[in-house]
PyMOL Python script that loads the backbone (N, CA, C, O; Angstrom):
from pymol import cmd

cmd.read_pdbstr("""\
ATOM      1  N   MET A   1      31.335  -4.814 180.687  1.00  0.00           N
ATOM      2  CA  MET A   1      30.958  -4.837 182.092  1.00  0.00           C
ATOM      3  C   MET A   1      29.873  -5.892 182.302  1.00  0.00           C
ATOM      4  O   MET A   1      28.993  -6.060 181.458  1.00  0.00           O
ATOM      5  N   SER A   2      29.937  -6.582 183.399  1.00  0.00           N
ATOM      6  CA  SER A   2      29.010  -7.679 183.694  1.00  0.00           C
ATOM      7  C   SER A   2      27.554  -7.239 183.737  1.00  0.00           C
ATOM      8  O   SER A   2      26.671  -7.977 183.300  1.00  0.00           O
ATOM      9  N   ILE A   3      27.299  -6.059 184.254  1.00  0.00           N
ATOM     10  CA  ILE A   3      25.914  -5.590 184.374  1.00  0.00           C
ATOM     11  C   ILE A   3      25.275  -5.412 183.004  1.00  0.00           C
ATOM     12  O   ILE A   3      24.103  -5.734 182.812  1.00  0.00           O
ATOM     13  N   LEU A   4      26.046  -4.902 182.060  1.00  0.00           N
ATOM     14  CA  LEU A   4      25.508  -4.736 180.704  1.00  0.00           C
ATOM     15  C   LEU A   4      25.152  -6.090 180.097  1.00  0.00           C
ATOM     16  O   LEU A   4      24.159  -6.209 179.379  1.00  0.00           O
ATOM     17  N   ARG A   5      25.949  -7.094 180.381  1.00  0.00           N
ATOM     18  CA  ARG A   5      25.659  -8.442 179.880  1.00  0.00           C
ATOM     19  C   ARG A   5      24.384  -9.003 180.519  1.00  0.00           C
ATOM     20  O   ARG A   5      23.573  -9.632 179.840  1.00  0.00           O
ATOM     21  N   VAL A   6      24.211  -8.778 181.806  1.00  0.00           N
ATOM     22  CA  VAL A   6      22.995  -9.218 182.494  1.00  0.00           C
ATOM     23  C   VAL A   6      21.777  -8.521 181.892  1.00  0.00           C
ATOM     24  O   VAL A   6      20.752  -9.155 181.639  1.00  0.00           O
ATOM     25  N   GLU A   7      21.894  -7.225 181.667  1.00  0.00           N
ATOM     26  CA  GLU A   7      20.781  -6.476 181.071  1.00  0.00           C
ATOM     27  C   GLU A   7      20.437  -7.012 179.679  1.00  0.00           C
ATOM     28  O   GLU A   7      19.264  -7.140 179.328  1.00  0.00           O
ATOM     29  N   LYS A   8      21.467  -7.324 178.895  1.00  0.00           N
ATOM     30  CA  LYS A   8      21.231  -7.864 177.549  1.00  0.00           C
ATOM     31  C   LYS A   8      20.542  -9.222 177.624  1.00  0.00           C
ATOM     32  O   LYS A   8      19.620  -9.493 176.855  1.00  0.00           O
ATOM     33  N   LEU A   9      20.980 -10.068 178.539  1.00  0.00           N
ATOM     34  CA  LEU A   9      20.399 -11.405 178.677  1.00  0.00           C
ATOM     35  C   LEU A   9      18.965 -11.379 179.195  1.00  0.00           C
ATOM     36  O   LEU A   9      18.133 -12.180 178.769  1.00  0.00           O
ATOM     37  N   THR A  10      18.678 -10.456 180.116  1.00  0.00           N
ATOM     38  CA  THR A  10      17.357 -10.422 180.750  1.00  0.00           C
ATOM     39  C   THR A  10      16.374  -9.475 180.074  1.00  0.00           C
ATOM     40  O   THR A  10      15.162  -9.611 180.244  1.00  0.00           O
ATOM     41  N   GLY A  11      16.888  -8.525 179.316  1.00  0.00           N
ATOM     42  CA  GLY A  11      16.026  -7.516 178.704  1.00  0.00           C
ATOM     43  C   GLY A  11      15.524  -6.493 179.712  1.00  0.00           C
ATOM     44  O   GLY A  11      14.562  -5.774 179.442  1.00  0.00           O
ATOM     45  N   LYS A  12      16.171  -6.425 180.878  1.00  0.00           N
ATOM     46  CA  LYS A  12      15.781  -5.494 181.937  1.00  0.00           C
ATOM     47  C   LYS A  12      16.980  -4.644 182.324  1.00  0.00           C
ATOM     48  O   LYS A  12      18.130  -5.047 182.146  1.00  0.00           O
ATOM     49  N   THR A  13      16.692  -3.456 182.857  1.00  0.00           N
ATOM     50  CA  THR A  13      17.781  -2.604 183.324  1.00  0.00           C
ATOM     51  C   THR A  13      18.149  -2.976 184.766  1.00  0.00           C
ATOM     52  O   THR A  13      17.309  -3.430 185.543  1.00  0.00           O
ATOM     53  N   CYS A  14      19.404  -2.772 185.091  1.00  0.00           N
ATOM     54  CA  CYS A  14      19.910  -3.084 186.428  1.00  0.00           C
ATOM     55  C   CYS A  14      20.514  -1.824 187.036  1.00  0.00           C
ATOM     56  O   CYS A  14      21.198  -1.061 186.355  1.00  0.00           O
ATOM     57  N   ASP A  15      20.259  -1.620 188.296  1.00  0.00           N
ATOM     58  CA  ASP A  15      20.914  -0.548 189.036  1.00  0.00           C
ATOM     59  C   ASP A  15      22.150  -1.122 189.706  1.00  0.00           C
ATOM     60  O   ASP A  15      22.085  -2.167 190.353  1.00  0.00           O
ATOM     61  N   PHE A  16      23.277  -0.436 189.551  1.00  0.00           N
ATOM     62  CA  PHE A  16      24.510  -0.875 190.198  1.00  0.00           C
ATOM     63  C   PHE A  16      24.659  -0.136 191.518  1.00  0.00           C
ATOM     64  O   PHE A  16      24.535   1.088 191.569  1.00  0.00           O
ATOM     65  N   VAL A  17      24.923  -0.877 192.577  1.00  0.00           N
ATOM     66  CA  VAL A  17      25.161  -0.285 193.888  1.00  0.00           C
ATOM     67  C   VAL A  17      26.497  -0.816 194.390  1.00  0.00           C
ATOM     68  O   VAL A  17      26.687  -2.028 194.497  1.00  0.00           O
ATOM     69  N   ASN A  18      27.413   0.083 194.694  1.00  0.00           N
ATOM     70  CA  ASN A  18      28.732  -0.299 195.195  1.00  0.00           C
ATOM     71  C   ASN A  18      28.693  -0.219 196.715  1.00  0.00           C
ATOM     72  O   ASN A  18      28.639   0.872 197.282  1.00  0.00           O
ATOM     73  N   VAL A  19      28.721  -1.367 197.368  1.00  0.00           N
ATOM     74  CA  VAL A  19      28.666  -1.412 198.829  1.00  0.00           C
ATOM     75  C   VAL A  19      29.660  -2.463 199.326  1.00  0.00           C
ATOM     76  O   VAL A  19      29.827  -3.508 198.698  1.00  0.00           O
ATOM     77  N   ASP A  20      30.309  -2.187 200.440  1.00  0.00           N
ATOM     78  CA  ASP A  20      31.261  -3.120 201.043  1.00  0.00           C
ATOM     79  C   ASP A  20      30.483  -4.196 201.790  1.00  0.00           C
ATOM     80  O   ASP A  20      29.886  -3.922 202.831  1.00  0.00           O
ATOM     81  N   LEU A  21      30.487  -5.401 201.274  1.00  0.00           N
ATOM     82  CA  LEU A  21      29.723  -6.475 201.900  1.00  0.00           C
ATOM     83  C   LEU A  21      30.276  -6.889 203.253  1.00  0.00           C
ATOM     84  O   LEU A  21      29.613  -7.613 203.996  1.00  0.00           O
ATOM     85  N   LEU A  22      31.475  -6.443 203.583  1.00  0.00           N
ATOM     86  CA  LEU A  22      32.022  -6.726 204.911  1.00  0.00           C
ATOM     87  C   LEU A  22      31.487  -5.757 205.954  1.00  0.00           C
ATOM     88  O   LEU A  22      31.696  -5.953 207.151  1.00  0.00           O
ATOM     89  N   ASN A  23      30.800  -4.716 205.507  1.00  0.00           N
ATOM     90  CA  ASN A  23      30.219  -3.725 206.416  1.00  0.00           C
ATOM     91  C   ASN A  23      28.725  -4.023 206.572  1.00  0.00           C
ATOM     92  O   ASN A  23      27.898  -3.537 205.800  1.00  0.00           O
ATOM     93  N   HIS A  24      28.399  -4.821 207.576  1.00  0.00           N
ATOM     94  CA  HIS A  24      27.010  -5.269 207.785  1.00  0.00           C
ATOM     95  C   HIS A  24      26.052  -4.088 207.899  1.00  0.00           C
ATOM     96  O   HIS A  24      24.965  -4.120 207.322  1.00  0.00           O
ATOM     97  N   ALA A  25      26.438  -3.050 208.632  1.00  0.00           N
ATOM     98  CA  ALA A  25      25.566  -1.881 208.820  1.00  0.00           C
ATOM     99  C   ALA A  25      25.284  -1.180 207.496  1.00  0.00           C
ATOM    100  O   ALA A  25      24.162  -0.738 207.247  1.00  0.00           O
ATOM    101  N   GLU A  26      26.304  -1.081 206.649  1.00  0.00           N
ATOM    102  CA  GLU A  26      26.138  -0.424 205.349  1.00  0.00           C
ATOM    103  C   GLU A  26      25.204  -1.228 204.439  1.00  0.00           C
ATOM    104  O   GLU A  26      24.366  -0.657 203.742  1.00  0.00           O
ATOM    105  N   VAL A  27      25.352  -2.530 204.450  1.00  0.00           N
ATOM    106  CA  VAL A  27      24.491  -3.388 203.631  1.00  0.00           C
ATOM    107  C   VAL A  27      23.053  -3.321 204.149  1.00  0.00           C
ATOM    108  O   VAL A  27      22.113  -3.219 203.361  1.00  0.00           O
ATOM    109  N   HIS A  28      22.886  -3.379 205.456  1.00  0.00           N
ATOM    110  CA  HIS A  28      21.556  -3.294 206.049  1.00  0.00           C
ATOM    111  C   HIS A  28      20.888  -1.959 205.699  1.00  0.00           C
ATOM    112  O   HIS A  28      19.704  -1.919 205.367  1.00  0.00           O
ATOM    113  N   LYS A  29      21.655  -0.872 205.777  1.00  0.00           N
ATOM    114  CA  LYS A  29      21.124   0.459 205.440  1.00  0.00           C
ATOM    115  C   LYS A  29      20.688   0.508 203.978  1.00  0.00           C
ATOM    116  O   LYS A  29      19.644   1.077 203.660  1.00  0.00           O
ATOM    117  N   LEU A  30      21.480  -0.084 203.092  1.00  0.00           N
ATOM    118  CA  LEU A  30      21.120  -0.120 201.676  1.00  0.00           C
ATOM    119  C   LEU A  30      19.769  -0.781 201.476  1.00  0.00           C
ATOM    120  O   LEU A  30      18.918  -0.250 200.762  1.00  0.00           O
ATOM    121  N   PHE A  31      19.562  -1.930 202.095  1.00  0.00           N
ATOM    122  CA  PHE A  31      18.293  -2.639 201.935  1.00  0.00           C
ATOM    123  C   PHE A  31      17.141  -1.869 202.580  1.00  0.00           C
ATOM    124  O   PHE A  31      16.016  -1.896 202.080  1.00  0.00           O
ATOM    125  N   LYS A  32      17.418  -1.194 203.675  1.00  0.00           N
ATOM    126  CA  LYS A  32      16.380  -0.420 204.353  1.00  0.00           C
ATOM    127  C   LYS A  32      15.970   0.805 203.535  1.00  0.00           C
ATOM    128  O   LYS A  32      14.783   1.115 203.430  1.00  0.00           O
ATOM    129  N   VAL A  33      16.946   1.495 202.961  1.00  0.00           N
ATOM    130  CA  VAL A  33      16.689   2.745 202.237  1.00  0.00           C
ATOM    131  C   VAL A  33      16.263   2.505 200.793  1.00  0.00           C
ATOM    132  O   VAL A  33      15.318   3.135 200.317  1.00  0.00           O
ATOM    133  N   LYS A  34      16.939   1.609 200.093  1.00  0.00           N
ATOM    134  CA  LYS A  34      16.702   1.414 198.656  1.00  0.00           C
ATOM    135  C   LYS A  34      15.758   0.259 198.332  1.00  0.00           C
ATOM    136  O   LYS A  34      15.216   0.203 197.229  1.00  0.00           O
ATOM    137  N   GLY A  35      15.556  -0.651 199.263  1.00  0.00           N
ATOM    138  CA  GLY A  35      14.738  -1.837 199.008  1.00  0.00           C
ATOM    139  C   GLY A  35      13.266  -1.522 198.960  1.00  0.00           C
ATOM    140  O   GLY A  35      12.896  -0.368 199.173  1.00  0.00           O
ATOM    141  N   PRO A  36      12.427  -2.458 198.698  1.00  0.00           N
ATOM    142  CA  PRO A  36      12.750  -3.860 198.449  1.00  0.00           C
ATOM    143  C   PRO A  36      13.297  -4.073 197.030  1.00  0.00           C
ATOM    144  O   PRO A  36      13.000  -3.308 196.112  1.00  0.00           O
ATOM    145  N   PHE A  37      14.085  -5.109 196.879  1.00  0.00           N
ATOM    146  CA  PHE A  37      14.676  -5.462 195.590  1.00  0.00           C
ATOM    147  C   PHE A  37      13.991  -6.706 195.051  1.00  0.00           C
ATOM    148  O   PHE A  37      13.583  -7.584 195.811  1.00  0.00           O
ATOM    149  N   GLN A  38      13.869  -6.771 193.721  1.00  0.00           N
ATOM    150  CA  GLN A  38      13.340  -7.979 193.084  1.00  0.00           C
ATOM    151  C   GLN A  38      14.380  -9.076 193.075  1.00  0.00           C
ATOM    152  O   GLN A  38      14.061 -10.254 193.232  1.00  0.00           O
ATOM    153  N   SER A  39      15.627  -8.680 192.890  1.00  0.00           N
ATOM    154  CA  SER A  39      16.718  -9.658 192.855  1.00  0.00           C
ATOM    155  C   SER A  39      18.024  -8.968 193.217  1.00  0.00           C
ATOM    156  O   SER A  39      18.129  -7.742 193.181  1.00  0.00           O
ATOM    157  N   VAL A  40      19.003  -9.768 193.563  1.00  0.00           N
ATOM    158  CA  VAL A  40      20.327  -9.268 193.937  1.00  0.00           C
ATOM    159  C   VAL A  40      21.355 -10.139 193.227  1.00  0.00           C
ATOM    160  O   VAL A  40      21.268 -11.366 193.259  1.00  0.00           O
ATOM    161  N   ILE A  41      22.326  -9.498 192.588  1.00  0.00           N
ATOM    162  CA  ILE A  41      23.437 -10.215 191.969  1.00  0.00           C
ATOM    163  C   ILE A  41      24.704  -9.773 192.680  1.00  0.00           C
ATOM    164  O   ILE A  41      24.980  -8.577 192.775  1.00  0.00           O
ATOM    165  N   HIS A  42      25.460 -10.713 193.171  1.00  0.00           N
ATOM    166  CA  HIS A  42      26.658 -10.460 193.971  1.00  0.00           C
ATOM    167  C   HIS A  42      27.897 -10.609 193.078  1.00  0.00           C
ATOM    168  O   HIS A  42      28.245 -11.716 192.667  1.00  0.00           O
ATOM    169  N   PHE A  43      28.560  -9.476 192.781  1.00  0.00           N
ATOM    170  CA  PHE A  43      29.775  -9.484 191.965  1.00  0.00           C
ATOM    171  C   PHE A  43      31.009  -9.133 192.790  1.00  0.00           C
ATOM    172  O   PHE A  43      32.019  -8.726 192.216  1.00  0.00           O
ATOM    173  N   ALA A  44      30.968  -9.274 194.096  1.00  0.00           N
ATOM    174  CA  ALA A  44      32.035  -8.763 194.957  1.00  0.00           C
ATOM    175  C   ALA A  44      33.126  -9.771 195.303  1.00  0.00           C
ATOM    176  O   ALA A  44      33.978  -9.476 196.141  1.00  0.00           O
ATOM    177  N   ALA A  45      33.128 -10.931 194.695  1.00  0.00           N
ATOM    178  CA  ALA A  45      34.121 -11.944 195.053  1.00  0.00           C
ATOM    179  C   ALA A  45      35.475 -11.668 194.395  1.00  0.00           C
ATOM    180  O   ALA A  45      35.556 -11.129 193.290  1.00  0.00           O
ATOM    181  N   LEU A  46      36.513 -12.049 195.100  1.00  0.00           N
ATOM    182  CA  LEU A  46      37.859 -12.037 194.526  1.00  0.00           C
ATOM    183  C   LEU A  46      38.047 -13.358 193.791  1.00  0.00           C
ATOM    184  O   LEU A  46      37.460 -14.365 194.186  1.00  0.00           O
ATOM    185  N   LYS A  47      38.870 -13.377 192.710  1.00  0.00           N
ATOM    186  CA  LYS A  47      38.892 -14.587 191.896  1.00  0.00           C
ATOM    187  C   LYS A  47      40.258 -15.019 191.370  1.00  0.00           C
ATOM    188  O   LYS A  47      40.312 -15.870 190.482  1.00  0.00           O
ATOM    189  N   SER A  48      41.339 -14.482 191.866  1.00  0.00           N
ATOM    190  CA  SER A  48      42.661 -14.882 191.403  1.00  0.00           C
ATOM    191  C   SER A  48      43.115 -16.160 192.125  1.00  0.00           C
ATOM    192  O   SER A  48      43.315 -16.152 193.340  1.00  0.00           O
ATOM    193  N   VAL A  49      43.276 -17.246 191.378  1.00  0.00           N
ATOM    194  CA  VAL A  49      43.635 -18.525 191.990  1.00  0.00           C
ATOM    195  C   VAL A  49      44.996 -18.451 192.665  1.00  0.00           C
ATOM    196  O   VAL A  49      45.143 -18.874 193.812  1.00  0.00           O
ATOM    197  N   GLY A  50      45.990 -17.918 191.967  1.00  0.00           N
ATOM    198  CA  GLY A  50      47.330 -17.831 192.539  1.00  0.00           C
ATOM    199  C   GLY A  50      47.363 -17.014 193.818  1.00  0.00           C
ATOM    200  O   GLY A  50      47.961 -17.426 194.812  1.00  0.00           O
ATOM    201  N   GLU A  51      46.715 -15.848 193.791  1.00  0.00           N
ATOM    202  CA  GLU A  51      46.688 -15.004 194.979  1.00  0.00           C
ATOM    203  C   GLU A  51      45.894 -15.663 196.107  1.00  0.00           C
ATOM    204  O   GLU A  51      46.243 -15.521 197.279  1.00  0.00           O
ATOM    205  N   SER A  52      44.843 -16.373 195.761  1.00  0.00           N
ATOM    206  CA  SER A  52      44.033 -17.022 196.797  1.00  0.00           C
ATOM    207  C   SER A  52      44.813 -18.118 197.519  1.00  0.00           C
ATOM    208  O   SER A  52      44.562 -18.394 198.692  1.00  0.00           O
ATOM    209  N   VAL A  53      45.752 -18.737 196.823  1.00  0.00           N
ATOM    210  CA  VAL A  53      46.604 -19.747 197.450  1.00  0.00           C
ATOM    211  C   VAL A  53      47.652 -19.063 198.332  1.00  0.00           C
ATOM    212  O   VAL A  53      47.998 -19.561 199.403  1.00  0.00           O
ATOM    213  N   ALA A  54      48.148 -17.917 197.865  1.00  0.00           N
ATOM    214  CA  ALA A  54      49.181 -17.191 198.614  1.00  0.00           C
ATOM    215  C   ALA A  54      48.622 -16.525 199.864  1.00  0.00           C
ATOM    216  O   ALA A  54      49.270 -16.524 200.910  1.00  0.00           O
ATOM    217  N   ILE A  55      47.419 -15.958 199.761  1.00  0.00           N
ATOM    218  CA  ILE A  55      46.801 -15.274 200.910  1.00  0.00           C
ATOM    219  C   ILE A  55      45.339 -15.721 201.066  1.00  0.00           C
ATOM    220  O   ILE A  55      44.416 -14.948 200.810  1.00  0.00           O
ATOM    221  N   PRO A  56      45.148 -16.954 201.480  1.00  0.00           N
ATOM    222  CA  PRO A  56      43.798 -17.517 201.538  1.00  0.00           C
ATOM    223  C   PRO A  56      42.860 -16.810 202.513  1.00  0.00           C
ATOM    224  O   PRO A  56      41.660 -16.734 202.250  1.00  0.00           O
ATOM    225  N   LEU A  57      43.363 -16.298 203.613  1.00  0.00           N
ATOM    226  CA  LEU A  57      42.474 -15.652 204.581  1.00  0.00           C
ATOM    227  C   LEU A  57      41.827 -14.396 204.022  1.00  0.00           C
ATOM    228  O   LEU A  57      40.687 -14.085 204.365  1.00  0.00           O
ATOM    229  N   LYS A  58      42.540 -13.666 203.163  1.00  0.00           N
ATOM    230  CA  LYS A  58      41.960 -12.492 202.507  1.00  0.00           C
ATOM    231  C   LYS A  58      40.761 -12.917 201.651  1.00  0.00           C
ATOM    232  O   LYS A  58      39.720 -12.260 201.660  1.00  0.00           O
ATOM    233  N   TYR A  59      40.916 -14.013 200.917  1.00  0.00           N
ATOM    234  CA  TYR A  59      39.850 -14.509 200.055  1.00  0.00           C
ATOM    235  C   TYR A  59      38.691 -15.073 200.863  1.00  0.00           C
ATOM    236  O   TYR A  59      37.525 -14.849 200.538  1.00  0.00           O
ATOM    237  N   TYR A  60      39.021 -15.800 201.910  1.00  0.00           N
ATOM    238  CA  TYR A  60      37.997 -16.351 202.789  1.00  0.00           C
ATOM    239  C   TYR A  60      37.159 -15.220 203.381  1.00  0.00           C
ATOM    240  O   TYR A  60      35.929 -15.264 203.351  1.00  0.00           O
ATOM    241  N   LYS A  61      37.838 -14.209 203.916  1.00  0.00           N
ATOM    242  CA  LYS A  61      37.125 -13.093 204.543  1.00  0.00           C
ATOM    243  C   LYS A  61      36.255 -12.368 203.528  1.00  0.00           C
ATOM    244  O   LYS A  61      35.075 -12.128 203.784  1.00  0.00           O
ATOM    245  N   ASN A  62      36.817 -12.020 202.392  1.00  0.00           N
ATOM    246  CA  ASN A  62      36.059 -11.258 201.401  1.00  0.00           C
ATOM    247  C   ASN A  62      34.928 -12.086 200.795  1.00  0.00           C
ATOM    248  O   ASN A  62      33.775 -11.656 200.789  1.00  0.00           O
ATOM    249  N   ASN A  63      35.254 -13.258 200.293  1.00  0.00           N
ATOM    250  CA  ASN A  63      34.273 -14.037 199.536  1.00  0.00           C
ATOM    251  C   ASN A  63      33.223 -14.707 200.412  1.00  0.00           C
ATOM    252  O   ASN A  63      32.030 -14.624 200.122  1.00  0.00           O
ATOM    253  N   LEU A  64      33.645 -15.354 201.455  1.00  0.00           N
ATOM    254  CA  LEU A  64      32.692 -16.073 202.299  1.00  0.00           C
ATOM    255  C   LEU A  64      31.968 -15.137 203.273  1.00  0.00           C
ATOM    256  O   LEU A  64      30.741 -15.154 203.368  1.00  0.00           O
ATOM    257  N   THR A  65      32.739 -14.327 203.987  1.00  0.00           N
ATOM    258  CA  THR A  65      32.119 -13.428 204.966  1.00  0.00           C
ATOM    259  C   THR A  65      31.221 -12.399 204.281  1.00  0.00           C
ATOM    260  O   THR A  65      30.137 -12.095 204.778  1.00  0.00           O
ATOM    261  N   GLY A  66      31.665 -11.861 203.145  1.00  0.00           N
ATOM    262  CA  GLY A  66      30.834 -10.910 202.406  1.00  0.00           C
ATOM    263  C   GLY A  66      29.531 -11.532 201.944  1.00  0.00           C
ATOM    264  O   GLY A  66      28.472 -10.910 202.033  1.00  0.00           O
ATOM    265  N   SER A  67      29.606 -12.762 201.451  1.00  0.00           N
ATOM    266  CA  SER A  67      28.388 -13.464 201.012  1.00  0.00           C
ATOM    267  C   SER A  67      27.452 -13.739 202.183  1.00  0.00           C
ATOM    268  O   SER A  67      26.237 -13.584 202.061  1.00  0.00           O
ATOM    269  N   ILE A  68      28.016 -14.146 203.314  1.00  0.00           N
ATOM    270  CA  ILE A  68      27.188 -14.413 204.494  1.00  0.00           C
ATOM    271  C   ILE A  68      26.505 -13.142 204.962  1.00  0.00           C
ATOM    272  O   ILE A  68      25.325 -13.170 205.312  1.00  0.00           O
ATOM    273  N   THR A  69      27.221 -12.031 204.974  1.00  0.00           N
ATOM    274  CA  THR A  69      26.615 -10.749 205.367  1.00  0.00           C
ATOM    275  C   THR A  69      25.436 -10.425 204.463  1.00  0.00           C
ATOM    276  O   THR A  69      24.362 -10.064 204.946  1.00  0.00           O
ATOM    277  N   LEU A  70      25.626 -10.549 203.161  1.00  0.00           N
ATOM    278  CA  LEU A  70      24.549 -10.265 202.215  1.00  0.00           C
ATOM    279  C   LEU A  70      23.349 -11.172 202.469  1.00  0.00           C
ATOM    280  O   LEU A  70      22.210 -10.706 202.496  1.00  0.00           O
ATOM    281  N   LEU A  71      23.601 -12.455 202.653  1.00  0.00           N
ATOM    282  CA  LEU A  71      22.501 -13.393 202.892  1.00  0.00           C
ATOM    283  C   LEU A  71      21.781 -13.122 204.213  1.00  0.00           C
ATOM    284  O   LEU A  71      20.561 -13.270 204.295  1.00  0.00           O
ATOM    285  N   GLU A  72      22.521 -12.731 205.235  1.00  0.00           N
ATOM    286  CA  GLU A  72      21.900 -12.395 206.524  1.00  0.00           C
ATOM    287  C   GLU A  72      20.971 -11.197 206.373  1.00  0.00           C
ATOM    288  O   GLU A  72      19.851 -11.209 206.883  1.00  0.00           O
ATOM    289  N   VAL A  73      21.428 -10.172 205.678  1.00  0.00           N
ATOM    290  CA  VAL A  73      20.590  -8.975 205.491  1.00  0.00           C
ATOM    291  C   VAL A  73      19.375  -9.300 204.643  1.00  0.00           C
ATOM    292  O   VAL A  73      18.276  -8.835 204.945  1.00  0.00           O
ATOM    293  N   ILE A  74      19.545 -10.082 203.595  1.00  0.00           N
ATOM    294  CA  ILE A  74      18.408 -10.487 202.775  1.00  0.00           C
ATOM    295  C   ILE A  74      17.403 -11.264 203.635  1.00  0.00           C
ATOM    296  O   ILE A  74      16.196 -11.049 203.523  1.00  0.00           O
ATOM    297  N   ASN A  75      17.887 -12.148 204.475  1.00  0.00           N
ATOM    298  CA  ASN A  75      17.023 -12.933 205.351  1.00  0.00           C
ATOM    299  C   ASN A  75      16.259 -12.049 206.327  1.00  0.00           C
ATOM    300  O   ASN A  75      15.089 -12.307 206.610  1.00  0.00           O
ATOM    301  N   ILE A  76      16.909 -11.006 206.847  1.00  0.00           N
ATOM    302  CA  ILE A  76      16.249 -10.080 207.771  1.00  0.00           C
ATOM    303  C   ILE A  76      15.161  -9.277 207.045  1.00  0.00           C
ATOM    304  O   ILE A  76      14.059  -9.105 207.565  1.00  0.00           O
ATOM    305  N   LYS A  77      15.476  -8.794 205.853  1.00  0.00           N
ATOM    306  CA  LYS A  77      14.565  -7.898 205.130  1.00  0.00           C
ATOM    307  C   LYS A  77      13.437  -8.632 204.426  1.00  0.00           C
ATOM    308  O   LYS A  77      12.373  -8.052 204.211  1.00  0.00           O
ATOM    309  N   TYR A  78      13.641  -9.892 204.062  1.00  0.00           N
ATOM    310  CA  TYR A  78      12.631 -10.575 203.260  1.00  0.00           C
ATOM    311  C   TYR A  78      12.230 -11.831 203.944  1.00  0.00           C
ATOM    312  O   TYR A  78      11.384 -12.567 203.437  1.00  0.00           O
TER     313      TYR A  78
END
""", "prot")
cmd.dss("prot")
cmd.show_as("cartoon", "prot")
cmd.util.cbc("prot")
cmd.orient("prot")
């Protein structure tokens, strides 16, 4: 799992939070209730090249819109 690798590399423990980055209200609530955070690692991107060519709008919405939502909330909170 990626989080275990991050913990091994950094020597620090990481809390995993499963949140839908397309849900702005849910992300905002997470930062309001659980924050402040020292850092945020975004593992929510889709990554299949073949599928991304076949259905690009799904990838655009998930990867770009989800990242923008996260960055907007981080900008509001910090």
